[in-house]
C-alpha positions, 0 to 999 in steps of 0.5 A: 499603517500595519496592524498585527498581533505583537511578538513578545520577543520583539519590541514594537516599532511604535508605542501603542496603548495595547501592547498586544498589538504591533504597529508598523509603517511599511516602506512606500516607494514614491513612483508614478503609477503609469511608469510603475505599470509599465515597468512591471509589464516589461519585467513579466515579459522579460522574465516570463512572469505572471503579472501582478495585476491581470490585464483586464484590471489594467484596462479597467484602471486606464479607462477609468483614468481617461474618463477622469481626464475627460471629466476634468477637461469638460469642467475646466471648459465650463469654468473657462480655465483653459 
């Protein structure tokens, strides 16, 4: 949800107890995160654009994801779920 000062000329998209605050819900596209990251990278390379996220943040995110998967694997092994 996005909360903003309401424009008196435009009606609020959702009713609010405080009419000075406009509440809206931006559209969200469901997309697999890794696919979105790869698509963003390829778009940046093809059009020589700056990436939305620096390489370091992507590397940190990938490392965290791998650590989570490793932890899930260890936990499932302890529970004998495999």
